[in-house]
All heavy atoms as a GROMACS GRO file, in nm:
protein
  615
    1MET      N    1   1.240   0.429  -0.607
    1MET     CA    2   1.306   0.511  -0.707
    1MET      C    3   1.385   0.420  -0.807
    1MET      O    4   1.386   0.450  -0.921
    1MET     CB    5   1.400   0.612  -0.643
    1MET     CG    6   1.327   0.718  -0.569
    1MET     SD    7   1.213   0.813  -0.667
    1MET     CE    8   1.317   0.937  -0.728
    2LYS      N    9   1.442   0.321  -0.756
    2LYS     CA   10   1.519   0.229  -0.844
    2LYS      C   11   1.427   0.169  -0.949
    2LYS      O   12   1.465   0.161  -1.071
    2LYS     CB   13   1.584   0.117  -0.760
    2LYS     CG   14   1.678   0.027  -0.844
    2LYS     CD   15   1.750  -0.074  -0.757
    2LYS     CE   16   1.836  -0.163  -0.837
    2LYS     NZ   17   1.899  -0.266  -0.764
    3ALA      N   18   1.309   0.122  -0.912
    3ALA     CA   19   1.220   0.065  -1.010
    3ALA      C   20   1.176   0.169  -1.107
    3ALA      O   21   1.161   0.145  -1.228
    3ALA     CB   22   1.100   0.002  -0.937
    4TRP      N   23   1.150   0.290  -1.063
    4TRP     CA   24   1.106   0.400  -1.150
    4TRP      C   25   1.217   0.431  -1.253
    4TRP      O   26   1.194   0.443  -1.369
    4TRP     CB   27   1.073   0.516  -1.070
    4TRP     CG   28   0.998   0.631  -1.138
    4TRP    CD1   29   0.910   0.618  -1.246
    4TRP    CD2   30   1.008   0.770  -1.116
    4TRP    NE1   31   0.862   0.738  -1.283
    4TRP    CE2   32   0.921   0.834  -1.203
    4TRP    CE3   33   1.078   0.844  -1.018
    4TRP    CZ2   34   0.909   0.974  -1.202
    4TRP    CZ3   35   1.065   0.980  -1.021
    4TRP    CH2   36   0.980   1.046  -1.113
    5ALA      N   37   1.345   0.443  -1.202
    5ALA     CA   38   1.454   0.464  -1.290
    5ALA      C   39   1.476   0.354  -1.389
    5ALA      O   40   1.502   0.381  -1.510
    5ALA     CB   41   1.582   0.490  -1.204
    6SER      N   42   1.461   0.236  -1.348
    6SER     CA   43   1.478   0.121  -1.438
    6SER      C   44   1.374   0.119  -1.548
    6SER      O   45   1.404   0.083  -1.663
    6SER     CB   46   1.472  -0.007  -1.358
    6SER     OG   47   1.578  -0.021  -1.274
    7ALA      N   48   1.251   0.160  -1.513
    7ALA     CA   49   1.143   0.160  -1.613
    7ALA      C   50   1.156   0.276  -1.709
    7ALA      O   51   1.135   0.262  -1.828
    7ALA     CB   52   1.010   0.169  -1.539
    8LEU      N   53   1.201   0.394  -1.657
    8LEU     CA   54   1.206   0.514  -1.742
    8LEU      C   55   1.338   0.533  -1.815
    8LEU      O   56   1.343   0.597  -1.918
    8LEU     CB   57   1.179   0.636  -1.654
    8LEU     CG   58   1.037   0.645  -1.592
    8LEU    CD1   59   1.030   0.761  -1.505
    8LEU    CD2   60   0.933   0.647  -1.704
    9ASP      N   61   1.445   0.478  -1.757
    9ASP     CA   62   1.578   0.503  -1.815
    9ASP      C   63   1.669   0.382  -1.791
    9ASP      O   64   1.766   0.392  -1.716
    9ASP     CB   65   1.643   0.625  -1.759
    9ASP     CG   66   1.769   0.672  -1.824
    9ASP    OD1   67   1.800   0.624  -1.936
    9ASP    OD2   68   1.845   0.748  -1.758
   10PRO      N   69   1.629   0.264  -1.845
   10PRO     CA   70   1.700   0.136  -1.814
   10PRO      C   71   1.850   0.134  -1.844
   10PRO      O   72   1.924   0.062  -1.787
   10PRO     CB   73   1.619   0.032  -1.890
   10PRO     CG   74   1.553   0.111  -2.000
   10PRO     CD   75   1.526   0.246  -1.944
   11THR      N   76   1.891   0.213  -1.939
   11THR     CA   77   2.035   0.216  -1.982
   11THR      C   78   2.111   0.334  -1.923
   11THR      O   79   2.227   0.358  -1.962
   11THR     CB   80   2.045   0.213  -2.137
   11THR    OG1   81   1.993   0.333  -2.188
   11THR    CG2   82   1.979   0.094  -2.198
   12ASN      N   83   2.045   0.413  -1.840
   12ASN     CA   84   2.107   0.535  -1.786
   12ASN      C   85   2.154   0.635  -1.897
   12ASN      O   86   2.250   0.707  -1.874
   12ASN     CB   87   2.223   0.500  -1.694
   12ASN     CG   88   2.177   0.419  -1.576
   12ASN    OD1   89   2.077   0.445  -1.515
   12ASN    ND2   90   2.260   0.318  -1.540
   13ALA      N   91   2.090   0.632  -2.006
   13ALA     CA   92   2.131   0.721  -2.120
   13ALA      C   93   2.089   0.864  -2.104
   13ALA      O   94   2.150   0.953  -2.161
   13ALA     CB   95   2.068   0.670  -2.247
   14SER      N   96   1.988   0.895  -2.016
   14SER     CA   97   1.936   1.031  -2.006
   14SER      C   98   2.025   1.119  -1.922
   14SER      O   99   2.020   1.242  -1.937
   14SER     CB  100   1.800   1.031  -1.942
   14SER     OG  101   1.812   0.994  -1.805
   15GLY      N  102   2.108   1.069  -1.834
   15GLY     CA  103   2.188   1.148  -1.749
   15GLY      C  104   2.113   1.193  -1.628
   15GLY      O  105   2.161   1.271  -1.547
   16ILE      N  106   1.985   1.153  -1.615
   16ILE     CA  107   1.908   1.190  -1.504
   16ILE      C  108   1.930   1.097  -1.384
   16ILE      O  109   1.939   0.973  -1.399
   16ILE     CB  110   1.753   1.185  -1.541
   16ILE    CG1  111   1.722   1.286  -1.650
   16ILE    CG2  112   1.666   1.201  -1.413
   16ILE    CD1  113   1.583   1.270  -1.704
   17ARG      N  114   1.950   1.161  -1.267
   17ARG     CA  115   1.972   1.077  -1.144
   17ARG      C  116   1.838   1.073  -1.067
   17ARG      O  117   1.779   1.176  -1.042
   17ARG     CB  118   2.080   1.136  -1.058
   17ARG     CG  119   2.214   1.114  -1.116
   17ARG     CD  120   2.325   1.168  -1.025
   17ARG     NE  121   2.326   1.091  -0.907
   17ARG     CZ  122   2.399   1.124  -0.795
   17ARG    NH1  123   2.473   1.232  -0.799
   17ARG    NH2  124   2.397   1.052  -0.689
   18PHE      N  125   1.795   0.956  -1.033
   18PHE     CA  126   1.672   0.941  -0.960
   18PHE      C  127   1.712   0.923  -0.814
   18PHE      O  128   1.776   0.822  -0.776
   18PHE     CB  129   1.597   0.819  -1.008
   18PHE     CG  130   1.548   0.834  -1.150
   18PHE    CD1  131   1.631   0.811  -1.260
   18PHE    CD2  132   1.416   0.873  -1.176
   18PHE    CE1  133   1.588   0.825  -1.388
   18PHE    CE2  134   1.370   0.882  -1.303
   18PHE     CZ  135   1.452   0.857  -1.414
   19LEU      N  136   1.676   1.012  -0.728
   19LEU     CA  137   1.716   1.012  -0.586
   19LEU      C  138   1.590   1.002  -0.496
   19LEU      O  139   1.493   1.075  -0.519
   19LEU     CB  140   1.796   1.136  -0.552
   19LEU     CG  141   1.915   1.161  -0.637
   19LEU    CD1  142   1.974   1.296  -0.609
   19LEU    CD2  143   2.019   1.053  -0.613
   20ALA      N  144   1.600   0.922  -0.391
   20ALA     CA  145   1.492   0.917  -0.291
   20ALA      C  146   1.531   0.996  -0.168
   20ALA      O  147   1.650   1.029  -0.150
   20ALA     CB  148   1.475   0.769  -0.251
   21ASP      N  149   1.435   1.030  -0.090
   21ASP     CA  150   1.452   1.102   0.037
   21ASP      C  151   1.377   1.030   0.146
   21ASP      O  152   1.275   1.078   0.194
   21ASP     CB  153   1.406   1.246   0.014
   21ASP     CG  154   1.426   1.331   0.137
   21ASP    OD1  155   1.510   1.300   0.223
   21ASP    OD2  156   1.356   1.435   0.149
   22PRO      N  157   1.425   0.912   0.183
   22PRO     CA  158   1.343   0.828   0.273
   22PRO      C  159   1.317   0.890   0.407
   22PRO      O  160   1.214   0.858   0.470
   22PRO     CB  161   1.429   0.700   0.290
   22PRO     CG  162   1.561   0.740   0.259
   22PRO     CD  163   1.553   0.853   0.154
   23THR      N  164   1.397   0.975   0.463
   23THR     CA  165   1.371   1.039   0.594
   23THR      C  166   1.299   1.178   0.581
   23THR      O  167   1.254   1.229   0.683
   23THR     CB  168   1.499   1.057   0.672
   23THR    OG1  169   1.583   1.152   0.608
   23THR    CG2  170   1.572   0.927   0.688
   24GLY      N  171   1.293   1.232   0.461
   24GLY     CA  172   1.236   1.361   0.443
   24GLY      C  173   1.322   1.479   0.482
   24GLY      O  174   1.281   1.593   0.467
   25GLU      N  175   1.448   1.449   0.516
   25GLU     CA  176   1.541   1.555   0.554
   25GLU      C  177   1.563   1.653   0.441
   25GLU      O  178   1.562   1.779   0.467
   25GLU     CB  179   1.673   1.494   0.601
   25GLU     CG  180   1.769   1.593   0.657
   25GLU     CD  181   1.898   1.527   0.711
   25GLU    OE1  182   1.905   1.400   0.717
   25GLU    OE2  183   1.989   1.599   0.736
   26PHE      N  184   1.593   1.605   0.327
   26PHE     CA  185   1.618   1.694   0.210
   26PHE      C  186   1.493   1.778   0.175
   26PHE      O  187   1.501   1.903   0.159
   26PHE     CB  188   1.660   1.610   0.091
   26PHE     CG  189   1.697   1.692  -0.030
   26PHE    CD1  190   1.816   1.761  -0.039
   26PHE    CD2  191   1.609   1.696  -0.144
   26PHE    CE1  192   1.850   1.832  -0.151
   26PHE    CE2  193   1.646   1.772  -0.254
   26PHE     CZ  194   1.760   1.837  -0.258
   27THR      N  195   1.378   1.713   0.177
   27THR     CA  196   1.252   1.776   0.151
   27THR      C  197   1.224   1.893   0.250
   27THR      O  198   1.184   2.000   0.211
   27THR     CB  199   1.136   1.677   0.148
   27THR    OG1  200   1.159   1.579   0.050
   27THR    CG2  201   1.000   1.740   0.127
   28ARG      N  202   1.241   1.863   0.377
   28ARG     CA  203   1.226   1.968   0.475
   28ARG      C  204   1.323   2.083   0.460
   28ARG      O  205   1.288   2.204   0.476
   28ARG     CB  206   1.236   1.910   0.618
   28ARG     CG  207   1.110   1.831   0.658
   28ARG     CD  208   1.108   1.792   0.807
   28ARG     NE  209   1.222   1.704   0.839
   28ARG     CZ  210   1.227   1.571   0.819
   28ARG    NH1  211   1.120   1.513   0.762
   28ARG    NH2  212   1.326   1.498   0.851
   29ALA      N  213   1.447   2.053   0.424
   29ALA     CA  214   1.545   2.160   0.406
   29ALA      C  215   1.505   2.251   0.285
   29ALA      O  216   1.541   2.371   0.290
   29ALA     CB  217   1.680   2.097   0.375
   30LEU      N  218   1.434   2.196   0.190
   30LEU     CA  219   1.391   2.278   0.082
   30LEU      C  220   1.253   2.342   0.106
   30LEU      O  221   1.199   2.411   0.019
   30LEU     CB  222   1.374   2.191  -0.050
   30LEU     CG  223   1.508   2.138  -0.100
   30LEU    CD1  224   1.477   2.043  -0.224
   30LEU    CD2  225   1.597   2.252  -0.150
   31ASP      N  226   1.197   2.320   0.225
   31ASP     CA  227   1.064   2.366   0.263
   31ASP      C  228   0.963   2.311   0.162
   31ASP      O  229   0.869   2.389   0.126
   31ASP     CB  230   1.067   2.521   0.270
   31ASP     CG  231   0.945   2.573   0.344
   31ASP    OD1  232   0.893   2.502   0.431
   31ASP    OD2  233   0.900   2.686   0.312
   32LEU      N  234   0.968   2.189   0.132
   32LEU     CA  235   0.875   2.132   0.036
   32LEU      C  236   0.796   2.012   0.100
   32LEU      O  237   0.743   1.931   0.034
   32LEU     CB  238   0.952   2.074  -0.092
   32LEU     CG  239   1.004   2.186  -0.178
   32LEU    CD1  240   1.091   2.125  -0.286
   32LEU    CD2  241   0.897   2.277  -0.235
   33ALA      N  242   0.789   2.018   0.238
   33ALA     CA  243   0.707   1.914   0.302
   33ALA      C  244   0.570   1.978   0.334
   33ALA      O  245   0.553   2.098   0.346
   33ALA     CB  246   0.778   1.876   0.435
   34PHE      N  247   0.470   1.886   0.344
   34PHE     CA  248   0.340   1.931   0.386
   34PHE      C  249   0.279   1.826   0.472
   34PHE      O  250   0.315   1.707   0.470
   34PHE     CB  251   0.249   1.960   0.267
   34PHE     CG  252   0.203   1.839   0.185
   34PHE    CD1  253   0.075   1.780   0.216
   34PHE    CD2  254   0.278   1.783   0.092
   34PHE    CE1  255   0.028   1.672   0.141
   34PHE    CE2  256   0.237   1.674   0.018
   34PHE     CZ  257   0.109   1.618   0.042
   35ASN      N  258   0.186   1.867   0.560
   35ASN     CA  259   0.121   1.773   0.648
   35ASN      C  260   0.009   1.698   0.577
   35ASN      O  261  -0.097   1.750   0.542
   35ASN     CB  262   0.060   1.847   0.770
   35ASN     CG  263  -0.004   1.757   0.872
   35ASN    OD1  264  -0.028   1.639   0.839
   35ASN    ND2  265  -0.019   1.806   0.993
   36GLY      N  266   0.039   1.573   0.545
   36GLY     CA  267  -0.056   1.488   0.476
   36GLY      C  268  -0.125   1.388   0.568
   36GLY      O  269  -0.168   1.284   0.520
   37GLY      N  270  -0.119   1.416   0.695
   37GLY     CA  271  -0.167   1.318   0.795
   37GLY      C  272  -0.312   1.272   0.773
   37GLY      O  273  -0.338   1.157   0.798
   38ALA      N  274  -0.400   1.356   0.718
   38ALA     CA  275  -0.536   1.320   0.704
   38ALA      C  276  -0.549   1.211   0.598
   38ALA      O  277  -0.638   1.122   0.612
   38ALA     CB  278  -0.624   1.437   0.668
   39VAL      N  279  -0.462   1.209   0.499
   39VAL     CA  280  -0.476   1.111   0.389
   39VAL      C  281  -0.361   1.013   0.390
   39VAL      O  282  -0.384   0.892   0.372
   39VAL     CB  283  -0.475   1.191   0.250
   39VAL    CG1  284  -0.481   1.092   0.136
   39VAL    CG2  285  -0.595   1.283   0.245
   40PHE      N  286  -0.238   1.060   0.420
   40PHE     CA  287  -0.122   0.970   0.404
   40PHE      C  288  -0.058   0.935   0.539
   40PHE      O  289   0.037   0.853   0.535
   40PHE     CB  290  -0.012   1.046   0.323
   40PHE     CG  291  -0.057   1.090   0.184
   40PHE    CD1  292  -0.071   1.222   0.151
   40PHE    CD2  293  -0.081   0.997   0.090
   40PHE    CE1  294  -0.110   1.261   0.025
   40PHE    CE2  295  -0.122   1.032  -0.040
   40PHE     CZ  296  -0.134   1.163  -0.068
   41GLY      N  297  -0.108   0.982   0.642
   41GLY     CA  298  -0.061   0.934   0.780
   41GLY      C  299   0.062   1.008   0.831
   41GLY      O  300   0.122   0.969   0.928
   42GLY      N  301   0.094   1.124   0.776
   42GLY     CA  302   0.207   1.202   0.830
   42GLY      C  303   0.258   1.300   0.724
   42GLY      O  304   0.195   1.323   0.621
   43ASP      N  305   0.372   1.356   0.752
   43ASP     CA  306   0.436   1.452   0.663
   43ASP      C  307   0.467   1.386   0.529
   43ASP      O  308   0.516   1.268   0.525
   43ASP     CB  309   0.560   1.513   0.717
   43ASP     CG  310   0.529   1.614   0.827
   43ASP    OD1  311   0.413   1.658   0.842
   43ASP    OD2  312   0.625   1.649   0.903
   44ARG      N  313   0.450   1.456   0.423
   44ARG     CA  314   0.486   1.406   0.289
   44ARG      C  315   0.558   1.516   0.214
   44ARG      O  316   0.546   1.634   0.248
   44ARG     CB  317   0.356   1.370   0.211
   44ARG     CG  318   0.281   1.251   0.266
   44ARG     CD  319   0.366   1.128   0.247
   44ARG     NE  320   0.287   1.011   0.276
   44ARG     CZ  321   0.342   0.900   0.328
   44ARG    NH1  322   0.464   0.891   0.349
   44ARG    NH2  323   0.265   0.797   0.351
   45SER      N  324   0.617   1.471   0.104
   45SER     CA  325   0.686   1.572   0.016
   45SER      C  326   0.589   1.619  -0.089
   45SER      O  327   0.508   1.539  -0.142
   45SER     CB  328   0.799   1.499  -0.054
   45SER     OG  329   0.857   1.580  -0.152
   46LYS      N  330   0.593   1.751  -0.114
   46LYS     CA  331   0.520   1.798  -0.226
   46LYS      C  332   0.577   1.735  -0.351
   46LYS      O  333   0.697   1.690  -0.353
   46LYS     CB  334   0.536   1.949  -0.240
   46LYS     CG  335   0.479   2.026  -0.129
   46LYS     CD  336   0.500   2.176  -0.139
   46LYS     CE  337   0.439   2.249  -0.021
   46LYS     NZ  338   0.454   2.395  -0.040
   47ARG      N  339   0.505   1.721  -0.459
   47ARG     CA  340   0.558   1.668  -0.581
   47ARG      C  341   0.638   1.782  -0.646
   47ARG      O  342   0.587   1.890  -0.673
   47ARG     CB  343   0.444   1.620  -0.670
   47ARG     CG  344   0.500   1.552  -0.799
   47ARG     CD  345   0.385   1.506  -0.884
   47ARG     NE  346   0.439   1.466  -1.014
   47ARG     CZ  347   0.465   1.344  -1.048
   47ARG    NH1  348   0.448   1.244  -0.964
   47ARG    NH2  349   0.517   1.317  -1.170
   48TYR      N  350   0.763   1.749  -0.678
   48TYR     CA  351   0.846   1.847  -0.736
   48TYR      C  352   0.954   1.781  -0.828
   48TYR      O  353   0.985   1.669  -0.803
   48TYR     CB  354   0.913   1.938  -0.636
   48TYR     CG  355   1.011   1.872  -0.542
   48TYR    CD1  356   1.142   1.876  -0.570
   48TYR    CD2  357   0.968   1.812  -0.427
   48TYR    CE1  358   1.234   1.814  -0.482
   48TYR    CE2  359   1.055   1.752  -0.342
   48TYR     CZ  360   1.190   1.748  -0.365
   48TYR     OH  361   1.281   1.690  -0.284
   49ALA      N  362   1.019   1.863  -0.906
   49ALA     CA  363   1.129   1.820  -0.984
   49ALA      C  364   1.230   1.926  -0.984
   49ALA      O  365   1.193   2.050  -0.991
   49ALA     CB  366   1.093   1.786  -1.125
   50LEU      N  367   1.361   1.897  -0.968
   50LEU     CA  368   1.468   1.995  -0.973
   50LEU      C  369   1.556   1.963  -1.095
   50LEU      O  370   1.581   1.849  -1.124
   50LEU     CB  371   1.555   1.987  -0.846
   50LEU     CG  372   1.489   2.002  -0.715
   50LEU    CD1  373   1.584   1.979  -0.601
   50LEU    CD2  374   1.427   2.141  -0.702
   51VAL      N  375   1.600   2.070  -1.160
   51VAL     CA  376   1.706   2.054  -1.263
   51VAL      C  377   1.832   2.111  -1.201
   51VAL      O  378   1.834   2.228  -1.159
   51VAL     CB  379   1.672   2.134  -1.389
   51VAL    CG1  380   1.787   2.127  -1.494
   51VAL    CG2  381   1.537   2.080  -1.448
   52ILE      N  382   1.935   2.024  -1.191
   52ILE     CA  383   2.059   2.060  -1.127
   52ILE      C  384   2.173   2.044  -1.227
   52ILE      O  385   2.181   1.936  -1.288
   52ILE     CB  386   2.083   1.975  -1.001
   52ILE    CG1  387   1.968   1.994  -0.901
   52ILE    CG2  388   2.218   2.009  -0.941
   52ILE    CD1  389   1.965   1.901  -0.782
   53GLU      N  390   2.250   2.143  -1.245
   53GLU     CA  391   2.364   2.141  -1.331
   53GLU      C  392   2.487   2.179  -1.251
   53GLU      O  393   2.490   2.281  -1.189
   53GLU     CB  394   2.348   2.233  -1.450
   53GLU     CG  395   2.232   2.195  -1.542
   53GLU     CD  396   2.220   2.291  -1.663
   53GLU    OE1  397   2.318   2.361  -1.698
   53GLU    OE2  398   2.108   2.297  -1.713
   54ASP      N  399   2.589   2.099  -1.258
   54ASP     CA  400   2.718   2.124  -1.190
   54ASP      C  401   2.695   2.154  -1.045
   54ASP      O  402   2.754   2.242  -0.983
   54ASP     CB  403   2.794   2.240  -1.258
   54ASP     CG  404   2.834   2.207  -1.402
   54ASP    OD1  405   2.870   2.093  -1.425
   54ASP    OD2  406   2.823   2.298  -1.487
   55GLY      N  407   2.600   2.084  -0.982
   55GLY     CA  408   2.574   2.097  -0.836
   55GLY      C  409   2.487   2.224  -0.801
   55GLY      O  410   2.473   2.247  -0.682
   56LYS      N  411   2.440   2.295  -0.901
   56LYS     CA  412   2.355   2.410  -0.874
   56LYS      C  413   2.214   2.393  -0.926
   56LYS      O  414   2.197   2.347  -1.035
   56LYS     CB  415   2.420   2.535  -0.931
   56LYS     CG  416   2.557   2.572  -0.879
   56LYS     CD  417   2.612   2.688  -0.944
   56LYS     CE  418   2.752   2.716  -0.885
   56LYS     NZ  419   2.816   2.830  -0.950
   57VAL      N  420   2.125   2.433  -0.847
   57VAL     CA  421   1.978   2.420  -0.889
   57VAL      C  422   1.954   2.528  -0.996
   57VAL      O  423   1.968   2.646  -0.968
   57VAL     CB  424   1.886   2.440  -0.766
   57VAL    CG1  425   1.738   2.440  -0.816
   57VAL    CG2  426   1.908   2.329  -0.668
   58LYS      N  427   1.918   2.484  -1.110
   58LYS     CA  428   1.887   2.575  -1.218
   58LYS      C  429   1.737   2.599  -1.238
   58LYS      O  430   1.695   2.706  -1.279
   58LYS     CB  431   1.942   2.514  -1.352
   58LYS     CG  432   2.091   2.502  -1.356
   58LYS     CD  433   2.157   2.635  -1.347
   58LYS     CE  434   2.309   2.620  -1.359
   58LYS     NZ  435   2.380   2.745  -1.369
   59GLN      N  436   1.654   2.497  -1.205
   59GLN     CA  437   1.509   2.510  -1.217
   59GLN      C  438   1.443   2.434  -1.106
   59GLN      O  439   1.493   2.330  -1.069
   59GLN     CB  440   1.460   2.453  -1.352
   59GLN     CG  441   1.503   2.526  -1.471
   59GLN     CD  442   1.457   2.461  -1.598
   59GLN    OE1  443   1.358   2.389  -1.598
   59GLN    NE2  444   1.516   2.487  -1.707
   60VAL      N  445   1.332   2.486  -1.059
   60VAL     CA  446   1.247   2.423  -0.959
   60VAL      C  447   1.103   2.416  -1.012
   60VAL      O  448   1.047   2.516  -1.053
   60VAL     CB  449   1.250   2.494  -0.826
   60VAL    CG1  450   1.161   2.428  -0.721
   60VAL    CG2  451   1.395   2.512  -0.773
   61HIS      N  452   1.049   2.293  -1.010
   61HIS     CA  453   0.911   2.272  -1.060
   61HIS      C  454   0.832   2.211  -0.947
   61HIS      O  455   0.847   2.091  -0.918
   61HIS     CB  456   0.912   2.183  -1.181
   61HIS     CG  457   0.996   2.232  -1.294
   61HIS    ND1  458   0.939   2.300  -1.399
   61HIS    CD2  459   1.126   2.222  -1.318
   61HIS    CE1  460   1.040   2.336  -1.489
   61HIS    NE2  461   1.154   2.286  -1.438
   62VAL      N  462   0.750   2.293  -0.879
   62VAL     CA  463   0.676   2.247  -0.762
   62VAL      C  464   0.522   2.252  -0.796
   62VAL      O  465   0.473   2.355  -0.841
   62VAL     CB  466   0.697   2.333  -0.636
   62VAL    CG1  467   0.615   2.284  -0.517
   62VAL    CG2  468   0.848   2.339  -0.603
   63GLU      N  469   0.454   2.136  -0.771
   63GLU     CA  470   0.310   2.133  -0.800
   63GLU      C  471   0.237   2.223  -0.704
   63GLU      O  472   0.262   2.216  -0.586
   63GLU     CB  473   0.259   1.989  -0.781
   63GLU     CG  474   0.312   1.896  -0.891
   63GLU     CD  475   0.267   1.922  -1.027
   63GLU    OE1  476   0.165   1.998  -1.045
   63GLU    OE2  477   0.332   1.877  -1.126
   64PRO      N  478   0.152   2.313  -0.755
   64PRO     CA  479   0.080   2.410  -0.672
   64PRO      C  480  -0.009   2.344  -0.562
   64PRO      O  481  -0.038   2.405  -0.463
   64PRO     CB  482   0.010   2.496  -0.769
   64PRO     CG  483   0.002   2.425  -0.894
   64PRO     CD  484   0.123   2.330  -0.894
   65ASP      N  485  -0.063   2.224  -0.597
   65ASP     CA  486  -0.154   2.159  -0.502
   65ASP      C  487  -0.084   2.048  -0.428
   65ASP      O  488  -0.151   1.960  -0.370
   65ASP     CB  489  -0.277   2.107  -0.577
   65ASP     CG  490  -0.244   1.994  -0.673
   65ASP    OD1  491  -0.124   1.966  -0.697
   65ASP    OD2  492  -0.338   1.934  -0.725
   66ASN      N  493   0.044   2.043  -0.431
   66ASN     CA  494   0.134   1.946  -0.361
   66ASN      C  495   0.143   1.809  -0.426
   66ASN      O  496   0.254   1.748  -0.423
   66ASN     CB  497   0.089   1.922  -0.216
   66ASN     CG  498   0.088   2.048  -0.133
   66ASN    OD1  499   0.169   2.143  -0.160
   66ASN    ND2  500   0.013   2.058  -0.030
   67THR      N  501   0.038   1.760  -0.487
   67THR     CA  502   0.044   1.620  -0.534
   67THR      C  503   0.005   1.604  -0.678
   67THR      O  504   0.010   1.492  -0.733
   67THR     CB  505  -0.048   1.527  -0.448
   67THR    OG1  506  -0.186   1.577  -0.460
   67THR    CG2  507  -0.003   1.529  -0.301
   68GLY      N  508  -0.036   1.706  -0.746
   68GLY     CA  509  -0.078   1.697  -0.884
   68GLY      C  510   0.030   1.667  -0.979
   68GLY      O  511   0.148   1.647  -0.938
   69VAL      N  512   0.001   1.657  -1.105
   69VAL     CA  513   0.101   1.630  -1.205
   69VAL      C  514   0.084   1.731  -1.320
   69VAL      O  515   0.064   1.693  -1.434
   69VAL     CB  516   0.096   1.487  -1.255
   69VAL    CG1  517   0.144   1.390  -1.152
   69VAL    CG2  518  -0.045   1.447  -1.306
   70ASP      N  519   0.097   1.860  -1.285
   70ASP     CA  520   0.081   1.962  -1.385
   70ASP      C  521   0.215   2.020  -1.427
   70ASP      O  522   0.242   2.040  -1.544
   70ASP     CB  523  -0.010   2.069  -1.332
   70ASP     CG  524  -0.036   2.180  -1.438
   70ASP    OD1  525  -0.069   2.140  -1.548
   70ASP    OD2  526  -0.028   2.294  -1.403
   71VAL      N  527   0.301   2.050  -1.333
   71VAL     CA  528   0.427   2.126  -1.366
   71VAL      C  529   0.554   2.040  -1.351
   71VAL      O  530   0.659   2.078  -1.396
   71VAL     CB  531   0.441   2.253  -1.284
   71VAL    CG1  532   0.328   2.346  -1.313
   71VAL    CG2  533   0.452   2.226  -1.137
   72SER      N  534   0.545   1.928  -1.276
   72SER     CA  535   0.663   1.847  -1.250
   72SER      C  536   0.676   1.724  -1.333
   72SER      O  537   0.775   1.647  -1.305
   72SER     CB  538   0.664   1.809  -1.100
   72SER     OG  539   0.556   1.719  -1.076
   73THR      N  540   0.601   1.707  -1.436
   73THR     CA  541   0.613   1.590  -1.520
   73THR      C  542   0.748   1.600  -1.603
   73THR      O  543   0.796   1.711  -1.629
   73THR     CB  544   0.501   1.575  -1.619
   73THR    OG1  545   0.498   1.686  -1.706
   73THR    CG2  546   0.369   1.560  -1.547
   74ALA      N  547   0.802   1.485  -1.641
   74ALA     CA  548   0.926   1.486  -1.713
   74ALA      C  549   0.907   1.567  -1.844
   74ALA      O  550   0.999   1.644  -1.878
   74ALA     CB  551   0.964   1.341  -1.745
   75GLU      N  552   0.796   1.553  -1.908
   75GLU     CA  553   0.775   1.628  -2.032
   75GLU      C  554   0.781   1.780  -2.015
   75GLU      O  555   0.845   1.850  -2.094
   75GLU     CB  556   0.637   1.590  -2.092
   75GLU     CG  557   0.631   1.445  -2.140
   75GLU     CD  558   0.595   1.350  -2.032
   75GLU    OE1  559   0.563   1.389  -1.914
   75GLU    OE2  560   0.604   1.227  -2.054
   76LYS      N  561   0.719   1.829  -1.907
   76LYS     CA  562   0.721   1.971  -1.880
   76LYS      C  563   0.862   2.017  -1.841
   76LYS      O  564   0.905   2.126  -1.884
   76LYS     CB  565   0.616   2.004  -1.771
   76LYS     CG  566   0.475   1.974  -1.817
   76LYS     CD  567   0.389   2.092  -1.828
   76LYS     CE  568   0.254   2.052  -1.881
   76LYS     NZ  569   0.145   2.112  -1.817
   77VAL      N  570   0.921   1.940  -1.752
   77VAL     CA  571   1.054   1.983  -1.704
   77VAL      C  572   1.156   1.983  -1.819
   77VAL      O  573   1.234   2.078  -1.836
   77VAL     CB  574   1.105   1.883  -1.593
   77VAL    CG1  575   1.246   1.916  -1.557
   77VAL    CG2  576   1.017   1.901  -1.471
   78LEU      N  577   1.158   1.878  -1.900
   78LEU     CA  578   1.249   1.875  -2.012
   78LEU      C  579   1.220   1.974  -2.122
   78LEU      O  580   1.311   2.027  -2.190
   78LEU     CB  581   1.252   1.735  -2.071
   78LEU     CG  582   1.310   1.622  -1.979
   78LEU    CD1  583   1.292   1.485  -2.036
   78LEU    CD2  584   1.451   1.653  -1.944
   79LYS      N  585   1.091   2.006  -2.136
   79LYS     CA  586   1.059   2.114  -2.233
   79LYS      C  587   1.116   2.248  -2.193
   79LYS      O  588   1.162   2.323  -2.278
   79LYS     CB  589   0.903   2.123  -2.231
   79LYS     CG  590   0.852   2.236  -2.329
   79LYS     CD  591   0.699   2.243  -2.320
   79LYS     CE  592   0.653   2.366  -2.391
   79LYS     NZ  593   0.521   2.406  -2.350
   80ASP      N  594   1.124   2.281  -2.063
   80ASP     CA  595   1.177   2.405  -2.014
   80ASP      C  596   1.328   2.406  -2.005
   80ASP      O  597   1.389   2.505  -1.986
   80ASP     CB  598   1.120   2.439  -1.876
   80ASP     CG  599   0.971   2.469  -1.882
   80ASP    OD1  600   0.917   2.500  -1.988
   80ASP    OD2  601   0.910   2.458  -1.775
   81TRP      N  602   1.386   2.288  -2.016
   81TRP     CA  603   1.531   2.270  -1.992
   81TRP      C  604   1.602   2.316  -2.102
   81TRP      O  605   1.637   2.337  -2.199
   81TRP     CB  606   1.559   2.126  -1.954
   81TRP     CG  607   1.700   2.100  -1.917
   81TRP    CD1  608   1.780   2.177  -1.838
   81TRP    CD2  609   1.770   1.981  -1.943
   81TRP    NE1  610   1.901   2.114  -1.819
   81TRP    CE2  611   1.903   1.991  -1.880
   81TRP    CE3  612   1.747   1.868  -2.014
   81TRP    CZ2  613   1.995   1.895  -1.894
   81TRP    CZ3  614   1.839   1.769  -2.022
   81TRP    CH2  615   1.963   1.787  -1.965
   0.00000   0.00000   0.00000
């Protein structure tokens, strides 16, 4: 995530926080995990983006096929924001 944040927002000007979930605990709490064992070797996170303002989730963008890039891209999320 650090490398992704550095590449996309090197000066931290966007106000976007890039957060990782290395144990999957957050992902499971949101019910956004799926069994990717056949391809990825275990549970994985669906691809999603959250818009959070003042500690409250305002928007949730979850890819319908778990891994695609149709609804969770930065362009789509920021367009709806």
